[in-house]
C-alpha positions, 0 to 999 in steps of 0.5 A: 335334604339327605337323599333326594329325588329321582322322581316323584312317587305321585308321578307314578300310576301304579304302585308297582313302580315303587320298586324303582325307589324313585329318589329314596336312596336310603330307603327300602321299598317296604318303608316307601310303601309303608309311608305311602299306605300308613297313618296319614297327616295330622291336622293341616293349618288353615288361615287363622284368625289370631291377633296378627303379629307386628311385621317390620316388612309385611307382605307384599314387600315389592322388592327392586332387584339389582338386575334382570326383568319382572314378569309382565303381569302387574304387582297387584296380579302377582300379589294375588297369585302368591296369596293364592298359592300360599293359602293352598300350600299352607292348608296342604303342607303346614302341620300343627304337630307332633307337640302343641308347640311344634309345627312342621312342613309335611312331605305329604305325597312325595313320601320323604318321610314315614307317615307324611312326615318332615325332613330338615329341607322341608322345615327349612323351606317353611321357615323361609316361606312363613316370614316372607308371608308375615303381614298376609298370614296373621299367624305367621310368627306363631307358626314360625316359632312352632317350626323353630321349636320342632327343630330345637326339639330334634337336634342331632349330636351336633346341634343341628336338625335331624334330617328325617322325622316320622310324621305320627311321632317325630321320631328320627327314622333313618338308620344309624346315628341321627345326623343332619342335612346341609340344605336344611341347615342353611335354609333353617339359618336363613329362616331365623335371620328373616324372623329376626328382621321381621319380628326381632328376638331371634338373633341369639338363636340365629348366631348360635345356629350359624356358629354350628353350621360353620363348624359342622357343615363347612370343610376346612377349605371352605366348601359345603359338605352334603351332611354334617357327619359326611366326608370333606370331599364332596358337595351338593351344588344345590346346597350353594345358596349364595344369597344365604351365604352372603346374608350370614357374612353380614350377620354372623361376623364371628365366622369367615362366611366370606371364605365359604362364598369365595370357595363355592364360587370357585368351585362352581366355576372349576366344575362348569369350565371342565364339564359344561362350559356352555350350559354351566350345568352342575350334576347332583353331586360333585366329588373331589370337591377339596381339590381344584378339579372337581368332578361329577360323582358316580351315577349312583353316588348317594341316591337311586338315580344318576347323580352324575347329571342334573336331577331332582337335586340340581334342578334347583340351582338356577332358582338359587343362582338367579336369586343370588344375582337378582339380589346382589347384582352382576358385580358382587354376584358375578358367578351366579349371574353368569351360571343363571344366564347360561342355565336359563338359556339351556332350559329354554333351548332344550324345551322349545321355550315350554316350561312344562317340557323341561325334564328333571334329568338333564345331561351336562351338555344340555340334552334331556336324559329321557329317563324312563317314566320320569320325564315331566316334573313342574319344579324343573321348569319352575326353578328356572324362573329367577334365572330367566328373570336375570337373563333379561328374557321377558318372553321366557320369564312371562312363560314360566310365571304363567305356568306357575299357577298350574300343576298339570302333573300332580306335584306334591310337597316338593314341587309345590313348596319349590313353587311357592319359593319361586312365586315369592321371588318372581313376584318381587317379595323375596328380600335380604334380611341384612341389606339396606332398606329393609326395616325392623329390629337392628342389634346395636351391641358390638361383638355381642358374643365376645368372638372378637377374642382377646382384644374385646373392643368395643367391650371394656373389661377389668379384674382386680386380680389382673385376669381378663374376663373375655376368655376362651377356656371352654374346657372349664366354662363352655360358651353358649355359642362359639369359642369365647365368653365373659367369665367373671370371678371363680378365682377363689379369692376376693376379686371384682370383675366387670365387662361393659359397653357404651351404646346410644339407643335411638330416639323413638325406638323400642329396645330390649336387652338380652343375655344368656347367663350360666352360674355354678358354685362351690359355695356351701350355703342356702342363704348367704350371698358372699358372691354376686353379679349385677347387671346395670344401666349407667349414664355418661358420667358413670352413675347407675341409672338402674340395676336391672338384675342381681344374682348370686351363688344361690342362682346356680344353675345347669346350662345357660338361662337367657334373660331379657330387659326392656330398655325403651325408657332409655331411647335417645340416650347414650348409656353404658351396660355394665356387668359387675361380678363381686367374689368376697371369698368369705366362705372359702367357696367360689362362684363363676358368672359366665355370660355370653350372646348378648343383644340389644335389639332396637326397632321402630326408631324414629324413621326420619334421618338426623342428617340434613337432606341437602347434604345427603343429596350432595354426597349421593351426587358427588363424582367418583372418588379417585386418587392420582399416584404422587409425582415429583411435580405432584407429590401429595395428591391427597392434599388437593382440595378436591381429593379432600372434599371427595373423601369427606363425601365418601366418609359421610356416606359410610356414616349415613349408611351405618346409622340410617341404612334406608336413607336416600336422595330426593331423587330416590338414590339410596345412600347405600348404592351411592356409597358402593359406587364411590368404594368401587371407584376407589378400588379400581385400578389406579384410584387408591390412596398411596398410603404415604403416612404424612400430610395426605392424612387430610383425605386418607384419614377420612377414607380409613374411617369410611372403610371402617364404617363401611366394614361394620355397615350394611353395604359390606355384604353387598361387596364380592369377596374380591372387592372386600379383599381389596378394601382390606388391602387399602385400609391395611396399606394406610395403616402400615403407612401410619405406623411408619410415620407416627410409631413412637420408635420411628422419626422420619422427615418423609412418608412412605412415598419419599417426598419430604415435608413431614414430621410427626411433631409438626402442627396438628393439621399435619399429624391428626390425619394419619393417626386417625387412619392408624386408629381406623385400621386397629379397629378394621382389623378386630383390635390390637392383637390381630392388628399388631400381628399384621405389622409384625408380619410386614415385608415391603417387597411382599405387600407391594407385589400384593397391592400391584397384583390387586391393581392397587398401584398407587400404594404399590409404587410407594412400598416398592420405592421405600423397599426393605427400609420400611421392614423395621420401621413398620413391624413393631406394635403400634404405640403413639405418645405412649398409647398402645393400640389396645387403647383406641379411646386413649388414642383419640383422647391424645389427639383431642388433648394436642389438637384443642389445648389452648384457651379460647380467645376471639383475637390473637396479636403477633408478628407474621412475616415481619409485620404486626398483625391481629387475627380475629373474628371477622365481624368483631364479635366474640366467641361464646366459648371464650375463656374456656379451655379447648380452642384449637392449637392452630389458633395460637401457634407458630411457623417459620413466618411467626404467627400462625393463627388460622381457621383453615388449619384448625379446621384441617386438624378438626375434620379427622378427629371429628371423623374418627370420633363419629365412627367410634360413636356410631359403632358404639365403642366410644366411652366418654369416661375413657376420654377426659379431654373429650370435653376440650374437643367439644369446646374446640368444636363449638369455638370452630363453628362460631369462627367459621360462621362469622368468618376469621381473619387468618394469618400464617406464613402463607396466609396474610390476613385472609378470610376463612369462613364456612360459606366459600372463602378461600374459594379454592381451598377453604373449609367448604371446598374440602367438605365442611358441610359433611363434616359439620352435619356428621357432628350435629347428627351423631356426636351431639348425642353423646356430648362428653 
């Protein structure tokens, strides 16, 4: 809210106290009296009887928080208390008006808006409460839609909600140009995320809203302003809802919300270290927020109250910090955890353990300010509830919980609404809409708003005139949201433009496609259709399954229109969504077809995971991954079977978490938590891959693919910004190593670490790993343009220092050792066997072509180590793929010993090609049409699986007739020891959906 509280008007017993103006710095006394005596509230909402909407996570949710204690009351008792509070809150404050399709949260009793109207803060609160109560409230979605409609009907110059509206007319009532308030903007955005997870269909609205919030409420250095048209120099700590910001970072990857998180955490630490080092209290407003020395605002900075201490704004800080710490845990939410514990201890000590004695004004040294006539407010004590839970103080938590059911001071809208939200948190019914374990609609399309920019991956695009349809020419054709869109045709010449994306729709799901389309034209005809756009669904061979819609120059419109189609019929299939714009130039005019904010929302997918439970159990129980630094006696730690297996487990966990976020082991441990444990071990000091670029790709390639999946999966938002930075450095280092060794311009006999035994033209089991690592890095960093810019800016000395400072010393040591000699080798744009970074599917296809280039045979005769030998399937059977092209190269090859026909070597090449293919399929970026040699991979995979199942007598320089199979031979370094079970299950669960 724009100007908050010095106290509640309802706390006053005489109207004469209105001259204090209590909390309404922008109001006049006359306005306040008019509000109190003027026209009353519209009809309040009571529990309805309309048919219930389907809620994917109905109340009660019973969330298991990451830390802290719960109130001692039983879950059923807590649920009943929340339901009672909600019934009271809804009947008192949720209003159906001003328009028939609008709802708003009234500020009744607190006079924050004329005629008991609403403010954006109140609307945001309501848009959080109602989705969380869906399932109990049968009308929840109707009410939410009405609240969202009111927001859309009352947007300011930046497309955000006007902060204060009259209760009768809903007109803006503050002076000056209508503007918005950051706290309301953030809560409205979080409400849209809750609604999208709960019911589906709000994704485009949420992304558009968050884009506007980011551009107008966030300053250049990343901190939150107080209002969208306010200065860049201040902030309000109660706006620092870090749990919201973390969810935004997971949901809206087009904007750098992690930058906002990092700056707000730093600002909190800077302020409390200087002004409240013990209790860690924050003043209502903070100035000099754009510096590293933020300080309390002057006493009357924005409101008629002491803004330089805790007041009616910052009493919300322990609630917000506590909620963030509960949801995200002590590692990710370290700052929130520290603040919550300190403020909880302060509130308890100052009040003697009685929440009703917590005053709404507290000095930064944790003494009560004793503001005359304003020493009691229930929300002051209520807000400490989540912080008390984080502190682990059971008695203090129970005291606050037991007090929530009362209202001894006659609190109205503000206190009762905060109470409602605190009730939800303390009862365990406040959930993160982007976390693993939350079920409901999922959006499948990659880069749905085209905000990845010029490198449009996973979209493919084409133009017969050579233009790129995905562009940011918003001056001529503004995007629906963000800065990029797909602009087809409009060239004034005959042209065909396309944008397309391949995606797998889960079996058993309900699927809905939506997109926003704008059409304008200069064609001067009322009947002819020289310019057309088709939206189509294609199968794996490129044949049209269905034309969803056809548009033409006759369909020109003002602004954007959303179009929605049911794709449920294609559940269980891999299909391509394709838009084709065709301009004939027959009538001398031209037509622009502009697409933006696409979405393919699916819900209700088959609940059982496609992955094998035994493999999930094994991966979840795997010991923490840890690489050693290379030494002359152990120059390639990444080739050790234990490290290859650990890397395969990490990659498998990341894939399962991406594909089935709610998966867990038989003992109840979530895959998500197991993945986070492994990642945190990987980035701990001394555990990181050395990024050599050579044969260690056996394990490093698997790690690189795992981190790519991690960044695009639910666990990413659960990492702190520091942890995310370390993960990015690990991926960057391996990408640099891969460019050093495999770029067409380079020809080295050693990797970064300098221990030899390498050449990029060696057998596939040598090269597949680090080409796959490079492929992962390209995608991890958003495509060729960004990745090549990182390569171009490489400096070995600087990068080595960055790695060492982050504790990633294994790779730091190797980059230090290679020194400036690496600069000229790493800086060129990546090209491998003629394939540039802009063609990731082409890179994978070349790997498949090189690795699976032989005709399948079941036995191979030759000379090995001076003897005539025959490598063959151990039981004398014949491969079912016999005679087909696609057998692994390593079954018919040579080394210095002569014949090289090894199922182990074949497996070592296959495992990384499979990992990169699985990642691309999971991310929806793999296209069979762009990978003509994918069929060879399929043949080679089936042949390898058969040979490992039946056993294969293998020969090579170091393999003299050894048995290689999938159940333990050879025991010390065979496929089973290197994680084959994980790789095979990934293939069965993911790649069989898209058999090219």
